[in-house]
KOLTOR-816221 format. One record per residue (C-alpha): residue number from 1; chain; x negated, y negated, z. Coordinates in steps of 0.1 Angstrom, whole numbers, plus 5000, padded with zeros to 4 digits. Example, Ala and Ser with C-alpha at 12.3 -4.5 7.8 and 13.67 -1.06 7.14 Angstrom:
residues 2
<seq = 1; mol = A; c1 = 4877; c2 = 5045; c3 = 5078> .
<seq = 2; mol = A; c1 = 4863; c2 = 5011; c3 = 5071> .
//
This chain:
residues 303
<seq = 1; mol = A; c1 = 1839; c2 = 4712; c3 = 5525> .
<seq = 2; mol = A; c1 = 1838; c2 = 4749; c3 = 5518> .
<seq = 3; mol = A; c1 = 1802; c2 = 4751; c3 = 5530> .
<seq = 4; mol = A; c1 = 1811; c2 = 4733; c3 = 5562> .
<seq = 5; mol = A; c1 = 1838; c2 = 4758; c3 = 5569> .
<seq = 6; mol = A; c1 = 1814; c2 = 4787; c3 = 5563> .
<seq = 7; mol = A; c1 = 1789; c2 = 4773; c3 = 5588> .
<seq = 8; mol = A; c1 = 1816; c2 = 4769; c3 = 5615> .
<seq = 9; mol = A; c1 = 1828; c2 = 4804; c3 = 5609> .
<seq = 10; mol = A; c1 = 1793; c2 = 4818; c3 = 5612> .
<seq = 11; mol = A; c1 = 1787; c2 = 4800; c3 = 5645> .
<seq = 12; mol = A; c1 = 1820; c2 = 4810; c3 = 5660> .
<seq = 13; mol = A; c1 = 1814; c2 = 4846; c3 = 5651> .
<seq = 14; mol = A; c1 = 1780; c2 = 4846; c3 = 5669> .
<seq = 15; mol = A; c1 = 1797; c2 = 4836; c3 = 5702> .
<seq = 16; mol = A; c1 = 1810; c2 = 4868; c3 = 5719> .
<seq = 17; mol = A; c1 = 1844; c2 = 4868; c3 = 5735> .
<seq = 18; mol = A; c1 = 1842; c2 = 4871; c3 = 5773> .
<seq = 19; mol = A; c1 = 1849; c2 = 4906; c3 = 5787> .
<seq = 20; mol = A; c1 = 1879; c2 = 4912; c3 = 5810> .
<seq = 21; mol = A; c1 = 1870; c2 = 4906; c3 = 5846> .
<seq = 22; mol = A; c1 = 1859; c2 = 4936; c3 = 5866> .
<seq = 23; mol = A; c1 = 1886; c2 = 4947; c3 = 5891> .
<seq = 24; mol = A; c1 = 1860; c2 = 4942; c3 = 5919> .
<seq = 25; mol = A; c1 = 1885; c2 = 4932; c3 = 5946> .
<seq = 26; mol = A; c1 = 1907; c2 = 4961; c3 = 5940> .
<seq = 27; mol = A; c1 = 1878; c2 = 4986; c3 = 5942> .
<seq = 28; mol = A; c1 = 1865; c2 = 4970; c3 = 5973> .
<seq = 29; mol = A; c1 = 1898; c2 = 4972; c3 = 5991> .
<seq = 30; mol = A; c1 = 1903; c2 = 5008; c3 = 5981> .
<seq = 31; mol = A; c1 = 1868; c2 = 5016; c3 = 5994> .
<seq = 32; mol = A; c1 = 1874; c2 = 4998; c3 = 6026> .
<seq = 33; mol = A; c1 = 1905; c2 = 5018; c3 = 6032> .
<seq = 34; mol = A; c1 = 1889; c2 = 5051; c3 = 6024> .
<seq = 35; mol = A; c1 = 1856; c2 = 5047; c3 = 6044> .
<seq = 36; mol = A; c1 = 1852; c2 = 5041; c3 = 6082> .
<seq = 37; mol = A; c1 = 1844; c2 = 5006; c3 = 6093> .
<seq = 38; mol = A; c1 = 1808; c2 = 4998; c3 = 6103> .
<seq = 39; mol = A; c1 = 1799; c2 = 5006; c3 = 6139> .
<seq = 40; mol = A; c1 = 1799; c2 = 4969; c3 = 6149> .
<seq = 41; mol = A; c1 = 1834; c2 = 4964; c3 = 6135> .
<seq = 42; mol = A; c1 = 1847; c2 = 4995; c3 = 6152> .
<seq = 43; mol = A; c1 = 1833; c2 = 4983; c3 = 6185> .
<seq = 44; mol = A; c1 = 1849; c2 = 4949; c3 = 6180> .
<seq = 45; mol = A; c1 = 1883; c2 = 4965; c3 = 6173> .
<seq = 46; mol = A; c1 = 1881; c2 = 4986; c3 = 6205> .
<seq = 47; mol = A; c1 = 1873; c2 = 4955; c3 = 6225> .
<seq = 48; mol = A; c1 = 1905; c2 = 4939; c3 = 6215> .
<seq = 49; mol = A; c1 = 1934; c2 = 4945; c3 = 6240> .
<seq = 50; mol = A; c1 = 1961; c2 = 4968; c3 = 6227> .
<seq = 51; mol = A; c1 = 1996; c2 = 4955; c3 = 6226> .
<seq = 52; mol = A; c1 = 2017; c2 = 4968; c3 = 6255> .
<seq = 53; mol = A; c1 = 2045; c2 = 4993; c3 = 6248> .
<seq = 54; mol = A; c1 = 2076; c2 = 4976; c3 = 6262> .
<seq = 55; mol = A; c1 = 2093; c2 = 5009; c3 = 6269> .
<seq = 56; mol = A; c1 = 2063; c2 = 5023; c3 = 6288> .
<seq = 57; mol = A; c1 = 2060; c2 = 4990; c3 = 6308> .
<seq = 58; mol = A; c1 = 2097; c2 = 4991; c3 = 6318> .
<seq = 59; mol = A; c1 = 2094; c2 = 5027; c3 = 6329> .
<seq = 60; mol = A; c1 = 2063; c2 = 5019; c3 = 6350> .
<seq = 61; mol = A; c1 = 2081; c2 = 4990; c3 = 6367> .
<seq = 62; mol = A; c1 = 2111; c2 = 5011; c3 = 6374> .
<seq = 63; mol = A; c1 = 2089; c2 = 5038; c3 = 6390> .
<seq = 64; mol = A; c1 = 2072; c2 = 5012; c3 = 6412> .
<seq = 65; mol = A; c1 = 2105; c2 = 4997; c3 = 6423> .
<seq = 66; mol = A; c1 = 2119; c2 = 5031; c3 = 6432> .
<seq = 67; mol = A; c1 = 2089; c2 = 5039; c3 = 6452> .
<seq = 68; mol = A; c1 = 2091; c2 = 5006; c3 = 6471> .
<seq = 69; mol = A; c1 = 2128; c2 = 5010; c3 = 6477> .
<seq = 70; mol = A; c1 = 2123; c2 = 5045; c3 = 6491> .
<seq = 71; mol = A; c1 = 2096; c2 = 5031; c3 = 6514> .
<seq = 72; mol = A; c1 = 2121; c2 = 5005; c3 = 6526> .
<seq = 73; mol = A; c1 = 2102; c2 = 4975; c3 = 6511> .
<seq = 74; mol = A; c1 = 2125; c2 = 4965; c3 = 6483> .
<seq = 75; mol = A; c1 = 2163; c2 = 4969; c3 = 6479> .
<seq = 76; mol = A; c1 = 2176; c2 = 4991; c3 = 6451> .
<seq = 77; mol = A; c1 = 2199; c2 = 4975; c3 = 6426> .
<seq = 78; mol = A; c1 = 2229; c2 = 4995; c3 = 6439> .
<seq = 79; mol = A; c1 = 2223; c2 = 4987; c3 = 6476> .
<seq = 80; mol = A; c1 = 2210; c2 = 4951; c3 = 6475> .
<seq = 81; mol = A; c1 = 2239; c2 = 4937; c3 = 6494> .
<seq = 82; mol = A; c1 = 2249; c2 = 4949; c3 = 6529> .
<seq = 83; mol = A; c1 = 2285; c2 = 4960; c3 = 6537> .
<seq = 84; mol = A; c1 = 2305; c2 = 4980; c3 = 6562> .
<seq = 85; mol = A; c1 = 2307; c2 = 5012; c3 = 6540> .
<seq = 86; mol = A; c1 = 2292; c2 = 5030; c3 = 6510> .
<seq = 87; mol = A; c1 = 2256; c2 = 5027; c3 = 6499> .
<seq = 88; mol = A; c1 = 2251; c2 = 4993; c3 = 6517> .
<seq = 89; mol = A; c1 = 2268; c2 = 5004; c3 = 6549> .
<seq = 90; mol = A; c1 = 2254; c2 = 5002; c3 = 6584> .
<seq = 91; mol = A; c1 = 2233; c2 = 5034; c3 = 6581> .
<seq = 92; mol = A; c1 = 2213; c2 = 5018; c3 = 6552> .
<seq = 93; mol = A; c1 = 2210; c2 = 4982; c3 = 6565> .
<seq = 94; mol = A; c1 = 2174; c2 = 4987; c3 = 6576> .
<seq = 95; mol = A; c1 = 2164; c2 = 4999; c3 = 6541> .
<seq = 96; mol = A; c1 = 2179; c2 = 4970; c3 = 6522> .
<seq = 97; mol = A; c1 = 2153; c2 = 4944; c3 = 6532> .
<seq = 98; mol = A; c1 = 2122; c2 = 4944; c3 = 6553> .
<seq = 99; mol = A; c1 = 2137; c2 = 4917; c3 = 6576> .
<seq = 100; mol = A; c1 = 2165; c2 = 4941; c3 = 6584> .
<seq = 101; mol = A; c1 = 2142; c2 = 4967; c3 = 6600> .
<seq = 102; mol = A; c1 = 2155; c2 = 4960; c3 = 6635> .
<seq = 103; mol = A; c1 = 2189; c2 = 4975; c3 = 6625> .
<seq = 104; mol = A; c1 = 2172; c2 = 5009; c3 = 6628> .
<seq = 105; mol = A; c1 = 2142; c2 = 5003; c3 = 6650> .
<seq = 106; mol = A; c1 = 2156; c2 = 4980; c3 = 6676> .
<seq = 107; mol = A; c1 = 2160; c2 = 4992; c3 = 6712> .
<seq = 108; mol = A; c1 = 2187; c2 = 4967; c3 = 6723> .
<seq = 109; mol = A; c1 = 2212; c2 = 4967; c3 = 6695> .
<seq = 110; mol = A; c1 = 2249; c2 = 4956; c3 = 6696> .
<seq = 111; mol = A; c1 = 2277; c2 = 4964; c3 = 6699> .
<seq = 112; mol = A; c1 = 2279; c2 = 4989; c3 = 6727> .
<seq = 113; mol = A; c1 = 2305; c2 = 5008; c3 = 6747> .
<seq = 114; mol = A; c1 = 2306; c2 = 4989; c3 = 6779> .
<seq = 115; mol = A; c1 = 2306; c2 = 5014; c3 = 6807> .
<seq = 116; mol = A; c1 = 2293; c2 = 5016; c3 = 6843> .
<seq = 117; mol = A; c1 = 2289; c2 = 4978; c3 = 6847> .
<seq = 118; mol = A; c1 = 2274; c2 = 4967; c3 = 6880> .
<seq = 119; mol = A; c1 = 2300; c2 = 4946; c3 = 6898> .
<seq = 120; mol = A; c1 = 2284; c2 = 4914; c3 = 6911> .
<seq = 121; mol = A; c1 = 2293; c2 = 4878; c3 = 6918> .
<seq = 122; mol = A; c1 = 2285; c2 = 4865; c3 = 6884> .
<seq = 123; mol = A; c1 = 2286; c2 = 4827; c3 = 6881> .
<seq = 124; mol = A; c1 = 2315; c2 = 4815; c3 = 6860> .
<seq = 125; mol = A; c1 = 2309; c2 = 4805; c3 = 6824> .
<seq = 126; mol = A; c1 = 2313; c2 = 4767; c3 = 6822> .
<seq = 127; mol = A; c1 = 2333; c2 = 4761; c3 = 6790> .
<seq = 128; mol = A; c1 = 2329; c2 = 4725; c3 = 6778> .
<seq = 129; mol = A; c1 = 2352; c2 = 4727; c3 = 6748> .
<seq = 130; mol = A; c1 = 2371; c2 = 4697; c3 = 6733> .
<seq = 131; mol = A; c1 = 2392; c2 = 4691; c3 = 6701> .
<seq = 132; mol = A; c1 = 2369; c2 = 4690; c3 = 6671> .
<seq = 133; mol = A; c1 = 2368; c2 = 4690; c3 = 6634> .
<seq = 134; mol = A; c1 = 2365; c2 = 4724; c3 = 6617> .
<seq = 135; mol = A; c1 = 2362; c2 = 4742; c3 = 6584> .
<seq = 136; mol = A; c1 = 2373; c2 = 4777; c3 = 6574> .
<seq = 137; mol = A; c1 = 2352; c2 = 4799; c3 = 6551> .
<seq = 138; mol = A; c1 = 2355; c2 = 4835; c3 = 6538> .
<seq = 139; mol = A; c1 = 2319; c2 = 4845; c3 = 6536> .
<seq = 140; mol = A; c1 = 2324; c2 = 4879; c3 = 6521> .
<seq = 141; mol = A; c1 = 2321; c2 = 4897; c3 = 6554> .
<seq = 142; mol = A; c1 = 2346; c2 = 4880; c3 = 6576> .
<seq = 143; mol = A; c1 = 2366; c2 = 4848; c3 = 6581> .
<seq = 144; mol = A; c1 = 2343; c2 = 4822; c3 = 6598> .
<seq = 145; mol = A; c1 = 2352; c2 = 4789; c3 = 6614> .
<seq = 146; mol = A; c1 = 2325; c2 = 4762; c3 = 6615> .
<seq = 147; mol = A; c1 = 2332; c2 = 4739; c3 = 6644> .
<seq = 148; mol = A; c1 = 2321; c2 = 4703; c3 = 6648> .
<seq = 149; mol = A; c1 = 2296; c2 = 4692; c3 = 6675> .
<seq = 150; mol = A; c1 = 2304; c2 = 4685; c3 = 6712> .
<seq = 151; mol = A; c1 = 2314; c2 = 4720; c3 = 6722> .
<seq = 152; mol = A; c1 = 2292; c2 = 4741; c3 = 6745> .
<seq = 153; mol = A; c1 = 2290; c2 = 4766; c3 = 6773> .
<seq = 154; mol = A; c1 = 2267; c2 = 4766; c3 = 6804> .
<seq = 155; mol = A; c1 = 2256; c2 = 4799; c3 = 6819> .
<seq = 156; mol = A; c1 = 2225; c2 = 4812; c3 = 6837> .
<seq = 157; mol = A; c1 = 2211; c2 = 4777; c3 = 6839> .
<seq = 158; mol = A; c1 = 2212; c2 = 4771; c3 = 6801> .
<seq = 159; mol = A; c1 = 2235; c2 = 4751; c3 = 6778> .
<seq = 160; mol = A; c1 = 2244; c2 = 4765; c3 = 6745> .
<seq = 161; mol = A; c1 = 2262; c2 = 4746; c3 = 6717> .
<seq = 162; mol = A; c1 = 2290; c2 = 4763; c3 = 6698> .
<seq = 163; mol = A; c1 = 2281; c2 = 4767; c3 = 6661> .
<seq = 164; mol = A; c1 = 2308; c2 = 4789; c3 = 6647> .
<seq = 165; mol = A; c1 = 2332; c2 = 4818; c3 = 6655> .
<seq = 166; mol = A; c1 = 2344; c2 = 4847; c3 = 6633> .
<seq = 167; mol = A; c1 = 2364; c2 = 4879; c3 = 6635> .
<seq = 168; mol = A; c1 = 2360; c2 = 4916; c3 = 6634> .
<seq = 169; mol = A; c1 = 2386; c2 = 4944; c3 = 6629> .
<seq = 170; mol = A; c1 = 2387; c2 = 4965; c3 = 6650> .
<seq = 171; mol = A; c1 = 2368; c2 = 4952; c3 = 6679> .
<seq = 172; mol = A; c1 = 2331; c2 = 4960; c3 = 6677> .
<seq = 173; mol = A; c1 = 2326; c2 = 4964; c3 = 6714> .
<seq = 174; mol = A; c1 = 2344; c2 = 4990; c3 = 6734> .
<seq = 175; mol = A; c1 = 2353; c2 = 4989; c3 = 6771> .
<seq = 176; mol = A; c1 = 2351; c2 = 5024; c3 = 6788> .
<seq = 177; mol = A; c1 = 2357; c2 = 5039; c3 = 6753> .
<seq = 178; mol = A; c1 = 2387; c2 = 5017; c3 = 6744> .
<seq = 179; mol = A; c1 = 2385; c2 = 4998; c3 = 6711> .
<seq = 180; mol = A; c1 = 2408; c2 = 4968; c3 = 6706> .
<seq = 181; mol = A; c1 = 2427; c2 = 4956; c3 = 6675> .
<seq = 182; mol = A; c1 = 2403; c2 = 4927; c3 = 6668> .
<seq = 183; mol = A; c1 = 2377; c2 = 4905; c3 = 6684> .
<seq = 184; mol = A; c1 = 2366; c2 = 4869; c3 = 6680> .
<seq = 185; mol = A; c1 = 2328; c2 = 4862; c3 = 6684> .
<seq = 186; mol = A; c1 = 2320; c2 = 4827; c3 = 6695> .
<seq = 187; mol = A; c1 = 2284; c2 = 4820; c3 = 6685> .
<seq = 188; mol = A; c1 = 2264; c2 = 4795; c3 = 6705> .
<seq = 189; mol = A; c1 = 2228; c2 = 4783; c3 = 6703> .
<seq = 190; mol = A; c1 = 2205; c2 = 4765; c3 = 6727> .
<seq = 191; mol = A; c1 = 2178; c2 = 4739; c3 = 6717> .
<seq = 192; mol = A; c1 = 2152; c2 = 4766; c3 = 6716> .
<seq = 193; mol = A; c1 = 2172; c2 = 4787; c3 = 6692> .
<seq = 194; mol = A; c1 = 2183; c2 = 4813; c3 = 6716> .
<seq = 195; mol = A; c1 = 2218; c2 = 4827; c3 = 6710> .
<seq = 196; mol = A; c1 = 2247; c2 = 4834; c3 = 6734> .
<seq = 197; mol = A; c1 = 2279; c2 = 4851; c3 = 6720> .
<seq = 198; mol = A; c1 = 2312; c2 = 4850; c3 = 6738> .
<seq = 199; mol = A; c1 = 2334; c2 = 4879; c3 = 6727> .
<seq = 200; mol = A; c1 = 2372; c2 = 4874; c3 = 6730> .
<seq = 201; mol = A; c1 = 2390; c2 = 4907; c3 = 6727> .
<seq = 202; mol = A; c1 = 2423; c2 = 4905; c3 = 6707> .
<seq = 203; mol = A; c1 = 2450; c2 = 4930; c3 = 6714> .
<seq = 204; mol = A; c1 = 2485; c2 = 4936; c3 = 6698> .
<seq = 205; mol = A; c1 = 2514; c2 = 4922; c3 = 6717> .
<seq = 206; mol = A; c1 = 2531; c2 = 4890; c3 = 6727> .
<seq = 207; mol = A; c1 = 2538; c2 = 4858; c3 = 6708> .
<seq = 208; mol = A; c1 = 2517; c2 = 4844; c3 = 6679> .
<seq = 209; mol = A; c1 = 2484; c2 = 4831; c3 = 6691> .
<seq = 210; mol = A; c1 = 2484; c2 = 4794; c3 = 6681> .
<seq = 211; mol = A; c1 = 2447; c2 = 4788; c3 = 6674> .
<seq = 212; mol = A; c1 = 2444; c2 = 4819; c3 = 6652> .
<seq = 213; mol = A; c1 = 2476; c2 = 4809; c3 = 6634> .
<seq = 214; mol = A; c1 = 2460; c2 = 4776; c3 = 6627> .
<seq = 215; mol = A; c1 = 2430; c2 = 4794; c3 = 6612> .
<seq = 216; mol = A; c1 = 2452; c2 = 4817; c3 = 6591> .
<seq = 217; mol = A; c1 = 2472; c2 = 4787; c3 = 6578> .
<seq = 218; mol = A; c1 = 2439; c2 = 4773; c3 = 6563> .
<seq = 219; mol = A; c1 = 2424; c2 = 4804; c3 = 6548> .
<seq = 220; mol = A; c1 = 2404; c2 = 4796; c3 = 6516> .
<seq = 221; mol = A; c1 = 2417; c2 = 4810; c3 = 6483> .
<seq = 222; mol = A; c1 = 2382; c2 = 4820; c3 = 6472> .
<seq = 223; mol = A; c1 = 2353; c2 = 4837; c3 = 6489> .
<seq = 224; mol = A; c1 = 2324; c2 = 4813; c3 = 6496> .
<seq = 225; mol = A; c1 = 2346; c2 = 4782; c3 = 6495> .
<seq = 226; mol = A; c1 = 2350; c2 = 4763; c3 = 6527> .
<seq = 227; mol = A; c1 = 2383; c2 = 4745; c3 = 6535> .
<seq = 228; mol = A; c1 = 2377; c2 = 4713; c3 = 6555> .
<seq = 229; mol = A; c1 = 2408; c2 = 4710; c3 = 6575> .
<seq = 230; mol = A; c1 = 2426; c2 = 4678; c3 = 6585> .
<seq = 231; mol = A; c1 = 2430; c2 = 4677; c3 = 6622> .
<seq = 232; mol = A; c1 = 2412; c2 = 4693; c3 = 6651> .
<seq = 233; mol = A; c1 = 2408; c2 = 4726; c3 = 6667> .
<seq = 234; mol = A; c1 = 2406; c2 = 4731; c3 = 6705> .
<seq = 235; mol = A; c1 = 2387; c2 = 4762; c3 = 6715> .
<seq = 236; mol = A; c1 = 2402; c2 = 4762; c3 = 6749> .
<seq = 237; mol = A; c1 = 2434; c2 = 4776; c3 = 6733> .
<seq = 238; mol = A; c1 = 2416; c2 = 4808; c3 = 6724> .
<seq = 239; mol = A; c1 = 2404; c2 = 4816; c3 = 6759> .
<seq = 240; mol = A; c1 = 2423; c2 = 4839; c3 = 6783> .
<seq = 241; mol = A; c1 = 2434; c2 = 4826; c3 = 6817> .
<seq = 242; mol = A; c1 = 2411; c2 = 4851; c3 = 6835> .
<seq = 243; mol = A; c1 = 2376; c2 = 4844; c3 = 6824> .
<seq = 244; mol = A; c1 = 2357; c2 = 4871; c3 = 6842> .
<seq = 245; mol = A; c1 = 2332; c2 = 4888; c3 = 6819> .
<seq = 246; mol = A; c1 = 2307; c2 = 4916; c3 = 6812> .
<seq = 247; mol = A; c1 = 2272; c2 = 4905; c3 = 6803> .
<seq = 248; mol = A; c1 = 2242; c2 = 4923; c3 = 6788> .
<seq = 249; mol = A; c1 = 2213; c2 = 4917; c3 = 6764> .
<seq = 250; mol = A; c1 = 2218; c2 = 4928; c3 = 6728> .
<seq = 251; mol = A; c1 = 2215; c2 = 4918; c3 = 6692> .
<seq = 252; mol = A; c1 = 2234; c2 = 4904; c3 = 6663> .
<seq = 253; mol = A; c1 = 2259; c2 = 4929; c3 = 6650> .
<seq = 254; mol = A; c1 = 2251; c2 = 4921; c3 = 6614> .
<seq = 255; mol = A; c1 = 2218; c2 = 4920; c3 = 6595> .
<seq = 256; mol = A; c1 = 2191; c2 = 4911; c3 = 6604> .
<seq = 257; mol = A; c1 = 2203; c2 = 4926; c3 = 6638> .
<seq = 258; mol = A; c1 = 2179; c2 = 4902; c3 = 6656> .
<seq = 259; mol = A; c1 = 2176; c2 = 4910; c3 = 6693> .
<seq = 260; mol = A; c1 = 2174; c2 = 4888; c3 = 6724> .
<seq = 261; mol = A; c1 = 2211; c2 = 4878; c3 = 6722> .
<seq = 262; mol = A; c1 = 2230; c2 = 4871; c3 = 6754> .
<seq = 263; mol = A; c1 = 2264; c2 = 4888; c3 = 6752> .
<seq = 264; mol = A; c1 = 2293; c2 = 4875; c3 = 6773> .
<seq = 265; mol = A; c1 = 2324; c2 = 4897; c3 = 6768> .
<seq = 266; mol = A; c1 = 2356; c2 = 4884; c3 = 6784> .
<seq = 267; mol = A; c1 = 2374; c2 = 4911; c3 = 6803> .
<seq = 268; mol = A; c1 = 2410; c2 = 4900; c3 = 6797> .
<seq = 269; mol = A; c1 = 2422; c2 = 4905; c3 = 6761> .
<seq = 270; mol = A; c1 = 2442; c2 = 4878; c3 = 6743> .
<seq = 271; mol = A; c1 = 2475; c2 = 4889; c3 = 6727> .
<seq = 272; mol = A; c1 = 2481; c2 = 4885; c3 = 6690> .
<seq = 273; mol = A; c1 = 2511; c2 = 4896; c3 = 6669> .
<seq = 274; mol = A; c1 = 2511; c2 = 4925; c3 = 6644> .
<seq = 275; mol = A; c1 = 2516; c2 = 4900; c3 = 6616> .
<seq = 276; mol = A; c1 = 2485; c2 = 4880; c3 = 6626> .
<seq = 277; mol = A; c1 = 2465; c2 = 4912; c3 = 6626> .
<seq = 278; mol = A; c1 = 2480; c2 = 4921; c3 = 6592> .
<seq = 279; mol = A; c1 = 2469; c2 = 4888; c3 = 6577> .
<seq = 280; mol = A; c1 = 2432; c2 = 4896; c3 = 6585> .
<seq = 281; mol = A; c1 = 2436; c2 = 4933; c3 = 6576> .
<seq = 282; mol = A; c1 = 2446; c2 = 4924; c3 = 6540> .
<seq = 283; mol = A; c1 = 2413; c2 = 4907; c3 = 6536> .
<seq = 284; mol = A; c1 = 2391; c2 = 4929; c3 = 6558> .
<seq = 285; mol = A; c1 = 2407; c2 = 4963; c3 = 6568> .
<seq = 286; mol = A; c1 = 2375; c2 = 4973; c3 = 6586> .
<seq = 287; mol = A; c1 = 2344; c2 = 4951; c3 = 6593> .
<seq = 288; mol = A; c1 = 2330; c2 = 4965; c3 = 6625> .
<seq = 289; mol = A; c1 = 2295; c2 = 4979; c3 = 6631> .
<seq = 290; mol = A; c1 = 2296; c2 = 5013; c3 = 6649> .
<seq = 291; mol = A; c1 = 2286; c2 = 5012; c3 = 6686> .
<seq = 292; mol = A; c1 = 2249; c2 = 5015; c3 = 6694> .
<seq = 293; mol = A; c1 = 2231; c2 = 5033; c3 = 6721> .
<seq = 294; mol = A; c1 = 2231; c2 = 5014; c3 = 6755> .
<seq = 295; mol = A; c1 = 2196; c2 = 5029; c3 = 6761> .
<seq = 296; mol = A; c1 = 2198; c2 = 5023; c3 = 6798> .
<seq = 297; mol = A; c1 = 2204; c2 = 4986; c3 = 6796> .
<seq = 298; mol = A; c1 = 2218; c2 = 4968; c3 = 6827> .
<seq = 299; mol = A; c1 = 2254; c2 = 4957; c3 = 6823> .
<seq = 300; mol = A; c1 = 2268; c2 = 4934; c3 = 6848> .
<seq = 301; mol = A; c1 = 2304; c2 = 4924; c3 = 6853> .
<seq = 302; mol = A; c1 = 2323; c2 = 4899; c3 = 6874> .
<seq = 303; mol = A; c1 = 2340; c2 = 4911; c3 = 6905> .
//
């Protein structure tokens, strides 16, 4: 038994214990960090796209937007919405959007100061108005009344359907330099899309105007919300007894200031009360575009 133990001890002693593993991985990592990568690896690293710097990208986009806004191709954040004053006022309309360019470059813009009209025998405007359903909306620029179908005018051999009417304070158009308290613009369109606007001048004095009072009674409580009114509206009740008029070719008085609009400005103002003017003034103290150059346009007026 003792001899067997001696043999086993001799054999075990002859077997060497394994050495501790060489820290090869550690040395390799340290070497890799200390020495430059092979040329092929460096080229591969350069070929990979670098991650974009978010701050630099944002600054570049801001510079591009500023350049485009200065060139009139893109609205700036402060002047993206047109108005009647401040940064988005009439002087800047053409710079807000490309489609507003006519507000500055147009040659037949409205409104104008109506002077030196040529007196001729103008054919009367044929008003074909009847009681119709209507809705009232505060669109952020004025109070607008959308009128149901069946209302139209006929003038110069064309028939135009009434689409809507809205208000400005003070009147946008002037007559021999005089500006009125308000004006109602009755917007009509023919089947080819051509526009004709009848302007009804509103002046302080007299009893309450019934049609305007009906509109005021149904003013919406919030902008952009349309009130569908029970009952009808009869546009004949807004027209003066004397329907002689001035006429000229002009444009929309709000962006995009499109030209080719037939203007029909009734000569006789319609009286409204100070209270009725005050109701609109609380919402829109001033929403009139400044007068534009007549630029030699022919203005005709009824005898």
